[in-house]
DODRENBA-425406 format. One record per residue (C-alpha): residue number from 0; residue in three letters; x, y, z. Coordinates in Angstrom, 1 decimal, padded with zeros to 4 digits, m for minus. Each point is the difference from the previous one (the first is absolute). Layout:
<zators>
+-------+------+--------+--------+--------+
| bator | zanu |     c1 |     c2 |     c3 |
+-------+------+--------+--------+--------+
|   NUM |  ALA |      X |      Y |      Z |
...
+-------+------+--------+--------+--------+
</zators>
This chain:
<zators>
+-------+------+--------+--------+--------+
| bator | zanu |     c1 |     c2 |     c3 |
+-------+------+--------+--------+--------+
|     0 |  MET |  118.9 |  077.7 |  114.0 |
|     1 |  SER | m002.5 |  000.6 |  003.0 |
|     2 |  VAL | m003.8 |  000.2 | m000.6 |
|     3 |  VAL | m001.4 |  002.5 |  002.4 |
|     4 |  LEU | m003.7 | m001.2 |  001.5 |
|     5 |  ARG | m002.3 |  002.9 |  001.2 |
|     6 |  THR | m002.8 | m002.3 |  000.9 |
|     7 |  SER |  001.3 | m003.2 |  001.9 |
|     8 |  GLU |  002.3 | m002.9 | m000.7 |
|     9 |  ARG | m002.4 | m001.4 | m002.6 |
|    10 |  LEU | m002.1 |  001.7 | m002.6 |
|    11 |  THR | m004.0 | m000.6 |  000.4 |
|    12 |  VAL | m001.4 |  000.6 | m003.3 |
|    13 |  ARG | m003.6 |  000.1 | m001.0 |
|    14 |  THR | m001.5 |  000.9 | m003.3 |
|    15 |  LEU | m003.7 |  000.5 | m000.8 |
|    16 |  PRO | m002.0 |  001.0 | m002.9 |
|    17 |  ALA | m001.2 |  003.8 |  000.1 |
|    18 |  PRO | m002.6 |  001.9 | m001.9 |
|    19 |  GLY |  001.1 |  001.7 | m003.2 |
|    20 |  PRO |  000.7 |  002.0 | m002.0 |
|    21 |  VAL |  002.8 |  001.4 |  002.1 |
|    22 |  ASP |  001.5 |  003.7 |  000.0 |
|    23 |  LEU |  003.5 | m001.6 |  000.8 |
|    24 |  VAL |  001.8 |  003.3 |  000.5 |
|    25 |  GLY | m003.2 |  001.4 |  002.1 |
|    26 |  ARG |  000.5 | m003.0 |  002.4 |
|    27 |  LEU |  003.6 |  001.0 |  001.0 |
|    28 |  PRO | m000.3 |  001.5 |  003.5 |
|    29 |  HIS |  003.3 |  001.5 |  000.3 |
|    30 |  PRO |  002.8 |  001.8 | m002.0 |
|    31 |  ALA |  002.3 | m003.0 |  000.5 |
|    32 |  ALA | m001.7 | m001.8 | m002.9 |
|    33 |  LEU |  000.7 | m003.5 | m001.8 |
|    34 |  ALA | m001.4 | m000.3 | m003.4 |
|    35 |  TRP |  000.1 | m001.6 | m003.4 |
|    36 |  ILE | m002.8 |  001.4 | m002.4 |
|    37 |  ARG | m000.8 | m000.2 | m003.5 |
|    38 |  ARG | m003.5 |  001.1 | m001.5 |
|    39 |  ASP | m001.6 |  000.0 |  003.6 |
|    40 |  SER |  001.0 | m003.5 |  000.5 |
|    41 |  GLY |  002.9 | m001.4 |  002.3 |
|    42 |  LEU |  001.1 | m000.1 |  003.6 |
|    43 |  VAL |  000.4 |  002.7 |  002.8 |
|    44 |  GLY |  001.3 | m000.5 |  003.4 |
|    45 |  TRP |  000.8 |  001.7 |  003.3 |
|    46 |  GLY |  001.8 | m000.7 |  003.2 |
|    47 |  GLU |  002.9 | m002.5 |  000.6 |
|    48 |  ALA | m000.4 | m003.5 |  001.0 |
|    49 |  ALA |  003.6 | m000.7 | m000.9 |
|    50 |  ARG |  003.0 |  001.8 | m001.8 |
|    51 |  VAL |  002.6 | m001.8 | m001.8 |
|    52 |  PRO |  003.1 |  002.2 | m000.5 |
|    53 |  ILE |  002.2 | m001.5 | m003.1 |
|    54 |  PRO |  003.7 |  000.7 |  000.0 |
|    55 |  GLY |  001.7 |  000.5 | m003.4 |
|    56 |  GLY |  001.9 | m002.9 | m001.6 |
|    57 |  PRO | m000.3 | m002.1 | m003.1 |
|    58 |  ASP | m002.2 | m002.5 |  001.8 |
|    59 |  ARG | m002.5 |  002.5 |  001.4 |
|    60 |  PHE | m003.2 | m001.1 | m001.7 |
|    61 |  ALA |  000.7 | m003.7 |  001.1 |
|    62 |  ARG |  000.5 |  001.2 |  003.4 |
|    63 |  ALA | m003.1 |  002.1 |  000.0 |
|    64 |  ARG | m002.1 | m002.9 | m001.3 |
|    65 |  GLY |  001.7 | m002.4 |  002.6 |
|    66 |  ALA | m001.0 |  002.5 |  002.9 |
|    67 |  LEU | m003.4 |  000.4 | m001.3 |
|    68 |  THR | m000.8 | m003.7 | m000.6 |
|    69 |  ALA |  001.1 | m000.7 |  003.5 |
|    70 |  LEU | m002.2 |  003.0 |  001.4 |
|    71 |  PHE | m003.0 | m001.2 | m002.0 |
|    72 |  GLU |  000.3 | m003.8 |  000.4 |
|    73 |  GLY |  000.0 |  000.7 |  003.9 |
|    74 |  ALA | m003.2 |  002.0 | m000.2 |
|    75 |  GLU | m003.4 | m001.1 |  001.0 |
|    76 |  VAL | m002.1 |  000.8 | m003.1 |
|    77 |  ASP | m003.8 |  000.0 | m000.5 |
|    78 |  ASP | m000.6 |  001.0 | m003.6 |
|    79 |  ALA | m003.6 | m000.2 | m001.1 |
|    80 |  VAL |  000.7 |  001.7 | m003.2 |
|    81 |  GLY |  002.9 | m001.9 | m001.7 |
|    82 |  VAL |  000.8 |  002.4 | m002.8 |
|    83 |  PRO |  003.8 |  001.6 | m000.9 |
|    84 |  GLY |  000.2 |  002.7 |  002.6 |
|    85 |  SER | m002.1 | m001.6 |  002.8 |
|    86 |  GLY |  001.7 | m001.5 |  003.3 |
|    87 |  PRO |  003.2 |  001.5 |  001.1 |
|    88 |  VAL |  001.5 |  002.4 | m002.5 |
|    89 |  ALA |  003.0 |  002.1 |  000.2 |
|    90 |  PHE |  000.8 |  003.1 | m001.9 |
|    91 |  GLY |  003.5 |  000.5 | m001.1 |
|    92 |  THR |  002.5 |  002.5 | m001.5 |
|    93 |  PHE |  003.7 | m000.8 | m000.9 |
|    94 |  GLY |  002.9 |  002.4 | m000.4 |
|    95 |  PHE |  001.1 |  000.3 | m003.7 |
|    96 |  ASP |  003.8 | m000.8 |  000.8 |
|    97 |  PRO |  000.5 | m003.6 |  000.9 |
|    98 |  LYS |  002.3 |  001.3 |  002.9 |
|    99 |  SER | m002.7 |  002.3 |  001.4 |
|   100 |  ASP | m001.4 | m000.7 |  003.5 |
|   101 |  ASP | m003.0 |  002.0 | m000.7 |
|   102 |  SER | m002.4 | m002.9 | m000.7 |
|   103 |  VAL | m002.9 | m001.1 |  002.0 |
|   104 |  LEU | m003.1 | m002.2 |  000.2 |
|   105 |  ILE | m003.1 |  000.9 |  002.2 |
|   106 |  VAL | m002.8 | m002.1 |  001.0 |
|   107 |  PRO | m003.0 |  002.3 |  000.9 |
|   108 |  ARG | m002.4 | m000.5 |  002.8 |
|   109 |  SER | m002.8 |  000.7 | m002.5 |
|   110 |  VAL | m000.2 | m000.7 | m003.7 |
|   111 |  VAL | m003.2 |  001.0 | m002.1 |
|   112 |  GLY |  000.0 | m001.6 | m003.5 |
|   113 |  TRP | m002.4 |  000.6 | m003.0 |
|   114 |  ARG |  000.3 | m002.0 | m003.2 |
|   115 |  ASP | m002.2 | m001.5 | m002.7 |
|   116 |  GLY | m003.2 |  000.9 |  001.9 |
|   117 |  ARG |  001.2 | m001.6 |  003.3 |
|   118 |  ALA |  001.0 |  001.7 |  003.2 |
|   119 |  TRP |  001.6 | m001.0 |  003.1 |
|   120 |  HIS |  001.5 |  001.2 |  003.4 |
|   121 |  THR |  003.1 | m001.5 |  001.6 |
|   122 |  VAL |  000.7 |  000.6 |  003.8 |
|   123 |  ILE |  003.2 | m001.2 |  001.8 |
|   124 |  GLY |  000.3 | m000.1 |  003.7 |
|   125 |  ALA | m002.6 |  001.8 |  002.3 |
|   126 |  ASP | m002.4 |  002.4 | m001.2 |
|   127 |  ASP |  001.2 |  002.8 |  002.0 |
|   128 |  ASP |  002.4 |  001.4 | m002.8 |
|   129 |  PRO |  001.2 |  003.3 |  001.2 |
|   130 |  MET |  000.1 |  001.5 | m003.5 |
|   131 |  ALA | m003.5 | m001.2 | m000.8 |
|   132 |  GLU | m001.5 |  003.4 |  001.3 |
|   133 |  LEU | m000.9 |  002.2 | m003.0 |
|   134 |  ASN |  002.3 |  002.9 | m000.5 |
|   135 |  PRO | m001.6 |  001.9 | m002.8 |
|   136 |  PRO |  002.5 |  000.9 | m003.1 |
|   137 |  ARG |  001.4 |  003.6 | m000.3 |
|   138 |  GLN |  001.0 |  001.5 | m003.2 |
|   139 |  PRO |  003.6 |  001.1 | m000.5 |
|   140 |  SER |  000.4 |  003.7 |  000.5 |
|   141 |  GLY |  002.9 |  002.3 | m000.6 |
|   142 |  VAL |  002.0 | m002.2 | m002.0 |
|   143 |  ALA |  003.5 |  001.4 | m000.9 |
|   144 |  TRP |  002.4 | m001.6 | m002.3 |
|   145 |  ARG |  003.7 | m000.2 | m000.1 |
|   146 |  GLY |  002.7 | m001.9 | m002.3 |
|   147 |  GLY |  001.7 | m003.3 |  000.7 |
|   148 |  ALA |  003.3 | m001.3 | m000.1 |
|   149 |  LEU |  000.7 |  001.1 | m003.6 |
|   150 |  ASP | m001.3 |  003.2 | m001.8 |
|   151 |  ASP | m000.7 |  000.0 | m003.8 |
|   152 |  THR |  003.4 |  000.8 | m000.9 |
|   153 |  GLY |  001.4 | m002.7 |  002.2 |
|   154 |  TRP | m002.4 | m002.7 | m001.0 |
|   155 |  GLY |  000.4 |  000.9 | m003.7 |
|   156 |  GLY |  003.7 | m000.4 |  000.5 |
|   157 |  ALA | m000.7 | m003.5 |  001.5 |
|   158 |  VAL | m002.0 | m001.0 | m003.1 |
|   159 |  ARG |  002.8 |  001.1 | m002.3 |
|   160 |  THR |  002.6 | m001.9 |  001.9 |
|   161 |  ALA | m002.2 | m003.2 | m000.1 |
|   162 |  THR | m000.5 |  000.4 | m003.7 |
|   163 |  GLY |  003.8 |  000.3 | m000.4 |
|   164 |  ARG |  000.6 | m003.3 |  001.9 |
|   165 |  ILE | m002.7 | m001.7 | m002.0 |
|   166 |  ARG |  001.7 |  001.1 | m003.3 |
|   167 |  GLU |  003.3 | m001.4 |  001.3 |
|   168 |  GLY | m001.5 | m003.3 |  000.4 |
|   169 |  GLU | m000.2 | m000.2 |  004.0 |
|   170 |  LEU | m003.8 | m000.8 | m000.2 |
|   171 |  GLY | m003.1 |  000.1 | m002.3 |
|   172 |  LYS | m002.3 |  002.0 |  002.2 |
|   173 |  VAL | m000.2 |  001.8 |  003.4 |
|   174 |  VAL | m003.0 |  001.6 |  001.8 |
|   175 |  LEU |  000.9 |  002.9 |  001.9 |
|   176 |  ALA | m002.3 |  001.5 |  002.7 |
|   177 |  ARG | m000.5 |  003.4 |  002.0 |
|   178 |  ASP | m001.6 |  001.2 |  002.8 |
|   179 |  LEU | m002.2 |  003.0 |  001.1 |
|   180 |  TRP | m001.1 |  001.2 |  003.4 |
|   181 |  ALA | m003.3 |  001.5 |  001.1 |
|   182 |  GLU | m001.1 |  001.2 |  003.4 |
|   183 |  ALA | m003.5 |  000.9 |  001.5 |
|   184 |  ASP | m001.1 |  001.8 |  002.9 |
|   185 |  GLU | m001.2 | m003.2 |  001.7 |
|   186 |  PRO |  000.6 | m003.7 | m000.1 |
|   187 |  ILE | m001.1 | m001.3 | m003.6 |
|   188 |  ASP | m002.8 | m002.4 |  000.1 |
|   189 |  ALA |  000.6 | m003.1 | m002.3 |
|   190 |  ARG | m003.8 | m000.4 | m000.4 |
|   191 |  VAL | m000.4 |  003.3 | m001.9 |
|   192 |  LEU |  002.8 | m001.0 | m002.4 |
|   193 |  LEU | m001.6 | m003.5 | m000.5 |
|   194 |  ARG | m003.2 |  001.7 | m000.8 |
|   195 |  ARG |  001.3 |  002.4 | m002.6 |
|   196 |  LEU |  002.2 | m002.7 | m001.6 |
|   197 |  SER | m002.5 | m002.5 | m000.4 |
|   198 |  ALA | m002.5 |  002.4 | m001.3 |
|   199 |  ARG |  002.4 |  001.5 | m002.6 |
|   200 |  PHE |  001.9 | m003.3 | m001.0 |
|   201 |  PRO | m002.6 | m002.9 |  000.4 |
|   202 |  ASP |  001.9 | m002.2 | m002.4 |
|   203 |  CYS |  003.2 |  000.1 |  002.3 |
|   204 |  TYR |  000.6 | m001.7 |  003.3 |
|   205 |  THR | m000.3 |  002.6 |  002.8 |
|   206 |  PHE |  001.8 | m001.2 |  003.0 |
|   207 |  ALA |  001.0 |  001.1 |  003.5 |
|   208 |  VAL |  002.6 | m002.0 |  002.2 |
|   209 |  ASP |  001.9 |  001.2 |  002.8 |
|   210 |  GLY | m000.4 |  003.6 | m001.1 |
|   211 |  LEU |  000.9 | m000.8 | m003.5 |
|   212 |  VAL | m002.9 |  001.4 | m002.3 |
|   213 |  GLY | m000.5 |  000.0 | m003.8 |
|   214 |  ALA | m001.8 | m001.1 | m003.0 |
|   215 |  THR |  002.1 | m002.2 | m002.1 |
|   216 |  PRO | m000.9 | m001.4 | m003.7 |
|   217 |  GLU |  002.5 | m002.9 |  000.3 |
|   218 |  LEU | m001.2 | m003.3 |  001.3 |
|   219 |  LEU |  003.2 | m002.0 |  000.9 |
|   220 |  VAL | m001.9 | m003.3 |  000.6 |
|   221 |  ARG | m003.4 | m001.2 |  001.1 |
|   222 |  ARG |  000.0 | m003.6 |  001.4 |
|   223 |  ILE | m003.5 | m001.6 |  000.3 |
|   224 |  GLY |  000.4 | m003.8 |  000.4 |
|   225 |  GLY |  002.3 | m001.2 | m002.6 |
|   226 |  GLU | m000.7 |  002.8 | m002.4 |
|   227 |  ILE |  002.2 |  003.3 | m000.3 |
|   228 |  ALA | m000.3 |  003.3 | m001.9 |
|   229 |  SER |  002.4 |  002.8 | m000.5 |
|   230 |  LEU |  000.0 |  003.1 | m002.1 |
|   231 |  VAL |  003.2 |  001.5 | m001.4 |
|   232 |  LEU |  000.3 |  003.7 | m000.4 |
|   233 |  ALA |  002.7 |  001.7 | m001.8 |
|   234 |  GLY | m000.1 |  003.1 | m002.2 |
|   235 |  THR | m002.1 |  002.9 |  000.7 |
|   236 |  THR | m001.6 |  003.0 | m001.6 |
|   237 |  PRO | m002.4 |  002.7 |  001.2 |
|   238 |  ARG | m003.7 |  000.1 | m000.9 |
|   239 |  GLY | m001.0 |  002.3 | m002.6 |
|   240 |  ALA | m002.0 |  003.2 |  000.3 |
|   241 |  ASP | m002.7 | m001.7 | m002.4 |
|   242 |  GLU | m000.8 | m003.1 | m001.5 |
|   243 |  ALA |  002.2 |  000.7 | m003.1 |
|   244 |  ALA |  002.8 |  001.0 |  001.9 |
|   245 |  ASP | m000.3 | m003.0 |  002.3 |
|   246 |  ARG | m000.2 | m002.3 | m002.7 |
|   247 |  ALA |  003.1 |  001.5 | m001.7 |
|   248 |  LEU |  002.1 | m000.2 |  003.4 |
|   249 |  GLY | m001.2 | m003.6 |  000.2 |
|   250 |  GLU |  001.1 | m000.9 | m003.7 |
|   251 |  ALA |  003.4 |  001.8 |  000.6 |
|   252 |  LEU |  000.6 | m002.0 |  003.1 |
|   253 |  PHE | m001.0 | m003.3 | m001.6 |
|   254 |  ALA |  002.5 |  001.0 | m002.8 |
|   255 |  SER |  002.9 |  001.2 |  002.2 |
|   256 |  ALA |  003.0 | m002.2 | m000.3 |
|   257 |  LYS |  001.4 |  001.4 |  003.2 |
|   258 |  ASP | m003.3 | m001.0 |  001.9 |
|   259 |  ARG | m000.5 | m003.3 | m001.7 |
|   260 |  ARG |  003.6 | m000.9 |  001.1 |
|   261 |  GLU | m000.5 |  001.2 |  003.6 |
|   262 |  HIS | m003.2 | m002.1 |  000.0 |
|   263 |  ALA |  001.6 | m003.3 | m001.4 |
|   264 |  TYR |  002.6 |  000.1 |  002.6 |
|   265 |  ALA | m002.7 | m000.2 |  002.7 |
|   266 |  ALA | m002.2 | m002.5 | m001.7 |
|   267 |  ASP |  003.0 | m002.4 | m000.8 |
|   268 |  MET |  001.1 |  000.0 |  003.6 |
|   269 |  VAL | m003.5 | m000.7 |  001.4 |
|   270 |  ARG | m000.4 | m003.0 | m002.5 |
|   271 |  ASP |  003.5 | m001.4 |  001.1 |
|   272 |  ALA | m000.8 |  000.6 |  003.5 |
|   273 |  LEU | m003.1 | m001.7 |  000.1 |
|   274 |  ALA |  000.4 | m002.8 | m002.6 |
|   275 |  PRO |  002.0 | m002.2 |  002.7 |
|   276 |  LEU | m003.0 |  000.2 |  002.4 |
|   277 |  CYS | m002.8 | m000.6 | m002.4 |
|   278 |  ALA | m001.4 | m003.0 | m001.8 |
|   279 |  GLU | m001.9 |  002.4 | m002.4 |
|   280 |  LEU |  001.0 |  003.6 | m001.0 |
|   281 |  ASP | m001.5 |  002.4 | m002.4 |
|   282 |  LEU |  001.5 |  003.3 | m001.2 |
|   283 |  PRO | m001.2 |  001.9 | m003.1 |
|   284 |  ALA |  002.6 |  000.5 | m002.5 |
|   285 |  GLU | m000.9 |  003.8 | m000.5 |
|   286 |  PRO | m000.7 |  002.3 |  002.7 |
|   287 |  GLU | m003.4 |  001.9 |  000.2 |
|   288 |  LEU | m000.7 |  003.6 |  001.0 |
|   289 |  LEU | m001.4 |  000.5 |  003.4 |
|   290 |  ARG | m001.7 |  003.6 |  000.5 |
|   291 |  LEU | m000.2 |  001.2 |  003.5 |
|   292 |  ALA | m001.5 |  003.5 |  001.4 |
|   293 |  ASN |  003.4 |  001.8 | m000.5 |
|   294 |  VAL |  002.3 | m002.2 | m002.1 |
|   295 |  GLN |  000.2 | m002.8 | m002.6 |
|   296 |  HIS |  002.3 | m003.0 |  000.3 |
|   297 |  LEU |  001.0 | m002.8 | m002.2 |
|   298 |  ALA | m001.3 | m003.2 |  002.0 |
|   299 |  THR |  000.3 | m003.8 | m000.3 |
|   300 |  PRO | m002.5 | m001.9 |  002.0 |
|   301 |  VAL |  001.7 | m003.4 |  001.3 |
|   302 |  ARG | m002.0 | m003.0 |  001.2 |
|   303 |  GLY |  001.3 | m003.5 |  001.2 |
|   304 |  ARG | m000.8 | m003.1 |  002.0 |
|   305 |  LEU |  002.7 | m000.9 |  002.8 |
|   306 |  ALA |  001.7 | m003.2 |  000.0 |
|   307 |  GLY | m000.4 | m001.4 |  003.7 |
|   308 |  GLU | m001.1 |  001.9 |  003.2 |
|   309 |  ARG |  001.7 |  003.6 |  000.0 |
|   310 |  SER | m001.2 |  003.0 |  002.0 |
|   311 |  VAL | m000.3 |  003.4 | m001.8 |
|   312 |  LEU |  003.1 |  001.0 |  002.2 |
|   313 |  ASP |  001.9 | m002.8 | m001.9 |
|   314 |  VAL | m000.9 |  001.5 | m003.3 |
|   315 |  LEU |  000.8 |  003.6 |  001.3 |
|   316 |  GLU |  003.5 | m001.4 |  000.8 |
|   317 |  ALA |  000.5 | m001.1 | m003.7 |
|   318 |  LEU | m001.3 |  003.3 | m001.3 |
|   319 |  HIS |  001.3 |  002.9 |  002.1 |
|   320 |  PRO |  001.8 |  002.2 | m001.2 |
|   321 |  THR | m001.3 |  000.0 | m003.5 |
|   322 |  PRO |  001.5 |  002.1 | m003.0 |
|   323 |  ALA | m002.9 |  002.2 |  000.2 |
|   324 |  VAL |  001.1 |  001.5 |  003.3 |
|   325 |  CYS |  003.7 | m000.9 |  000.2 |
|   326 |  GLY |  001.6 | m000.7 | m003.3 |
|   327 |  THR |  002.0 | m002.7 | m001.8 |
|   328 |  PRO |  002.2 | m001.7 |  000.9 |
|   329 |  THR | m001.4 |  000.2 |  003.4 |
|   330 |  ASP |  003.3 |  000.1 |  002.0 |
|   331 |  ALA |  001.5 |  002.6 | m002.3 |
|   332 |  ALA | m003.2 |  002.1 |  000.0 |
|   333 |  MET | m000.3 | m000.2 |  003.9 |
|   334 |  ASP |  003.8 |  001.0 |  000.6 |
|   335 |  LEU | m000.5 |  003.1 | m002.5 |
|   336 |  ILE | m003.4 |  001.0 |  001.9 |
|   337 |  ARG |  001.9 | m000.1 |  003.3 |
|   338 |  GLU |  002.7 |  002.2 | m001.7 |
|   339 |  LEU | m002.1 |  002.6 | m001.7 |
|   340 |  GLU | m003.3 |  000.7 |  001.9 |
|   341 |  GLU |  001.7 |  001.5 |  003.1 |
|   342 |  MET | m002.9 | m001.2 |  002.3 |
|   343 |  ASP | m001.5 | m003.3 |  001.4 |
|   344 |  ARG | m003.2 | m001.0 | m001.8 |
|   345 |  SER | m001.2 | m001.8 |  003.0 |
|   346 |  ARG | m003.1 | m001.9 | m001.1 |
|   347 |  TYR | m000.7 |  001.9 | m003.4 |
|   348 |  ALA | m000.1 | m002.5 | m002.8 |
|   349 |  GLY |  000.0 | m002.8 |  002.3 |
|   350 |  PRO | m002.8 | m002.6 |  000.5 |
|   351 |  VAL | m003.2 |  000.9 |  001.8 |
|   352 |  GLY | m003.3 | m001.8 |  000.5 |
|   353 |  TRP | m001.2 | m002.8 |  002.0 |
|   354 |  VAL |  000.2 | m004.0 |  000.8 |
|   355 |  ASP | m002.3 | m002.2 |  001.8 |
|   356 |  SER |  000.6 | m003.4 |  001.8 |
|   357 |  ARG | m000.6 | m002.0 | m003.4 |
|   358 |  GLY |  002.8 |  001.9 | m001.7 |
|   359 |  ASP | m002.4 |  001.9 | m002.2 |
|   360 |  GLY |  000.4 |  003.6 | m000.3 |
|   361 |  GLU |  000.3 |  003.2 | m002.2 |
|   362 |  TRP |  003.3 |  001.9 | m000.2 |
|   363 |  GLY |  000.7 |  003.1 | m002.1 |
|   364 |  ILE |  003.3 |  002.2 | m000.4 |
|   365 |  ALA | m000.1 |  003.1 |  002.4 |
|   366 |  LEU | m000.3 |  002.7 | m002.8 |
|   367 |  ARG | m001.8 |  003.4 |  000.1 |
|   368 |  CYS |  000.5 |  000.0 |  003.9 |
|   369 |  ALA |  000.9 |  002.0 |  002.9 |
|   370 |  GLN |  001.3 | m001.1 |  003.3 |
|   371 |  LEU | m001.8 |  001.8 |  002.9 |
|   372 |  ASP |  001.7 |  000.9 |  003.2 |
|   373 |  GLY | m002.5 |  002.4 |  002.1 |
|   374 |  ARG | m000.2 |  003.3 | m001.8 |
|   375 |  ARG |  002.5 | m000.8 | m002.7 |
|   376 |  ALA | m000.2 | m002.1 | m003.1 |
|   377 |  ARG |  002.8 | m001.3 | m002.3 |
|   378 |  LEU | m001.2 | m000.5 | m003.5 |
|   379 |  PHE |  002.1 | m002.0 | m002.6 |
|   380 |  ALA |  000.0 | m000.3 | m003.9 |
|   381 |  GLY |  002.3 | m002.0 | m002.3 |
|   382 |  CYS |  000.9 | m000.2 | m003.7 |
|   383 |  GLY |  001.5 | m002.8 | m002.1 |
|   384 |  ILE |  003.4 |  001.0 | m001.6 |
|   385 |  VAL |  001.3 | m001.4 | m003.1 |
|   386 |  ALA |  002.9 |  001.1 | m002.3 |
|   387 |  ASP | m002.2 |  002.6 | m001.9 |
|   388 |  SER | m001.8 |  001.4 |  003.0 |
|   389 |  ASP | m000.3 |  003.8 |  000.2 |
|   390 |  PRO |  000.5 |  001.7 |  003.2 |
|   391 |  ALA | m002.6 |  002.8 | m000.5 |
|   392 |  ALA | m002.5 | m002.7 | m001.0 |
|   393 |  GLU |  000.6 | m002.1 |  002.9 |
|   394 |  ILE | m000.3 |  003.1 |  002.3 |
|   395 |  ALA | m003.5 |  000.7 | m001.4 |
|   396 |  GLU | m000.9 | m003.6 |  000.2 |
|   397 |  ALA |  001.0 | m000.2 |  003.8 |
|   398 |  ARG | m002.0 |  003.3 |  000.5 |
|   399 |  ALA | m003.2 | m001.6 | m001.5 |
|   400 |  LYS |  000.5 | m003.0 |  002.2 |
|   401 |  PHE |  000.4 |  002.3 |  003.1 |
|   402 |  GLY | m003.4 |  001.5 | m001.0 |
|   403 |  VAL | m001.9 | m002.9 |  001.2 |
|   404 |  MET |  000.8 |  000.5 |  003.7 |
|   405 |  ARG |  000.2 |  003.8 | m000.2 |
|   406 |  THR | m003.6 |  000.0 | m001.2 |
|   407 |  ALA | m000.9 | m002.5 |  002.9 |
|   408 |  LEU |  001.5 |  002.3 |  002.5 |
|   409 |  ASP | m000.9 |  003.2 | m001.3 |
|   410 |  GLY | m003.7 | m001.1 | m000.5 |
+-------+------+--------+--------+--------+
</zators>
């Protein structure tokens, strides 16, 4: 695995305090944005000091950590701030499928951070970053839509096939995804989507890494020192038109045997994956209801204390893929996804986030997202399928999930 350096043979890193508060999206000078934002706090970056392409394979997270550790240990670092996210930082996105070669870590030339009333600016290499010149955002225009790999009939048939396999005992749950394409008159600016998503979904983690842009409600793992946190989401219903309808939908979701079973698969797997890594681990016995702008989820917050020195990338290796985005048992669900979806998910439902030289970081699951490629955007949505899933209901749920990025593109 080769590391591509854009500056010199050794990273020279300098982090200094900066005045705040900071409009993070507003600091991005170029459409090729790197971002991780929640409630106006987080990190943004631009330019590339180094790029680490990560080939597929069962040890891809370990190899990514090894390459990044060697890169950061060889750096000359002057960090006057010393908080998670200061000093050298890599933004990353991993392909969903372990066989995927579509994973990368990017070390920006510039990073701006704002959290807990503190702001900082990190610069790597010389100050003459060719991407630092301000390029004002441009709104998408003339957006046209076309279907993806499967239409409603084809995807509904995939859901029926999956429920049949589940009833036959091949597996307990599978998550099936579908795609949708958009094309604009001009190249799509990630900063415009970040601004719209972070304004509408402040409780989600709004991200942009290597053209993958979205707002995920699902925190896969946060590692700050020895403490970790995760948020398990599985089981979804729409928001109601008024308070009474909203409450009724939430109560029905909480009482749904189908959704509770789907959620239990995900929560049990996270507990089993994290237990060997942790000296302490806390998962509530019952899920809670998480209300977002467009949907409601069953949610289980997870907290723990790591045993020994482990990077956030080590925790990712233990967690991905969770039943919330793959199914259970994992191998059987992955095989069925490859068989039925008739597309390559690429980075959809894979980990996305950031890691610093201390091993701290925040990573979510790349949901409610689109992969940008010039004038085109490929959107994704997925649904958890169990034995009694109804194809029509799953089609409606997927449409609702597409709505997040459709609204961001259409304005």
